[in-house]
C-alpha positions in Angstrom: 20.7 -53.6 40.6 23.3 -52.0 42.7 26.2 -49.6 41.0 30.1 -48.9 42.5 30.8 -45.2 43.1 33.2 -45.1 40.4 30.1 -46.1 37.5 27.2 -43.4 39.1 30.6 -41.1 38.9 30.3 -40.0 35.3 33.4 -37.1 35.9 33.1 -36.0 32.2 29.7 -35.9 31.1 29.3 -33.4 34.5 32.2 -31.5 33.1 30.5 -31.3 30.1 27.3 -30.7 30.9 28.1 -27.7 33.5 31.3 -26.3 32.2 29.6 -25.5 28.4 30.3 -25.7 25.3 33.8 -26.7 24.4 35.6 -24.2 21.6 34.7 -26.4 18.8 31.0 -26.0 19.6 31.2 -22.3 20.4 33.0 -21.8 16.8 30.0 -23.9 15.2 27.3 -21.9 16.9 29.2 -18.5 16.1 29.5 -19.7 12.2 25.7 -21.1 12.5 24.6 -17.3 13.3 27.3 -15.7 11.2 29.6 -14.2 13.9 33.3 -14.1 14.6 33.1 -13.8 17.8 30.9 -14.0 21.1 32.2 -10.1 21.6 30.5 -9.2 18.0 27.8 -11.4 18.4 27.0 -9.5 21.6 27.3 -6.1 20.1 25.1 -7.4 17.0 22.2 -8.7 20.2 22.8 -5.6 22.8 21.3 -2.5 21.7 24.0 0.2 21.4 22.5 2.5 23.5 23.1 0.2 26.8 26.1 -0.9 26.1 29.0 0.0 28.0 32.2 1.2 25.9 34.3 -0.9 28.9 34.2 -3.8 31.1 32.8 -2.8 34.3 35.5 -2.2 37.2 34.6 -4.2 39.7 38.7 -5.1 40.9 40.4 -7.9 42.1 39.0 -11.1 43.6 39.1 -11.3 47.2 38.8 -14.1 49.6 35.4 -14.5 51.2 36.3 -12.9 54.9 38.0 -10.2 53.0 34.7 -9.3 50.9 32.8 -9.6 53.5 35.1 -7.3 55.9 34.7 -4.8 53.0 31.0 -4.9 52.5 30.2 -4.4 56.2 32.7 -1.2 55.9 30.4 0.0 53.1 27.5 -0.9 54.7 28.5 0.8 57.9 28.0 4.3 56.6 24.4 4.2 56.0 22.4 6.4 57.5 19.1 5.4 59.4 15.4 7.3 58.5 12.3 7.1 60.1 9.7 5.8 57.3 6.7 7.8 58.0 5.2 5.6 55.0 1.6 4.2 56.0 1.4 6.5 59.0 -2.2 7.9 59.8 -3.6 4.2 59.0 -2.8 2.8 62.2 -6.6 3.7 64.1 -7.4 0.9 61.2 -9.7 -1.7 62.9 -8.4 -5.3 62.0 -11.0 -8.0 62.7 -8.9 -10.8 64.3 -10.4 -13.5 62.3 -8.5 -11.9 59.0 -5.3 -11.0 61.2 -5.1 -14.6 62.2 -6.0 -16.0 59.1 -4.7 -14.5 56.0 -2.0 -11.3 57.3 -0.2 -14.1 60.3 -0.4 -16.6 57.5 2.8 -16.7 55.0 0.8 -18.8 53.0 -1.0 -16.3 51.8 1.9 -13.6 50.8 5.0 -16.3 50.1 5.6 -17.5 46.2 5.1 -21.0 48.1 1.4 -21.8 46.4 -0.8 -24.5 46.4 -0.5 -26.7 43.7 -4.5 -25.6 42.7 -4.1 -22.3 40.3 -7.6 -21.7 41.3 -6.7 -21.7 44.5 -3.7 -19.5 44.3 -6.0 -17.1 41.8 -9.0 -17.1 44.4 -6.5 -15.8 47.3 -4.8 -13.2 45.7 -8.1 -12.2 44.5 -9.4 -11.9 48.3 -6.0 -10.0 49.1 -6.4 -7.3 46.1 -10.8 -7.2 47.5 -9.9 -6.6 50.6 
């Protein structure tokens, strides 16, 4: 059965799903939990030693182009250093079959694994053992 665009939109349902609970729903949840406000609930849940005394000073919102310009300005102050991590292991001979089928195959070292967990576990074990 074909539906019209207005039948497919359901604006109110979308807003209710994605905007969050209404003030009345929040009040009911807080009453059920025995808290006077969301701030009081957070104070009850978050350990005192990690709570901030004041909200972080993040400044006013910026348009995207200004935010990117500011981030580029901050990033331009970075300094580049040579990393010697892993130096001394360059003389290791890597068999081409391992290089080609293991290190150059992103399926081995990315989050995208086959559906069978046994295969994923076997690949992980192969990486660790090698």
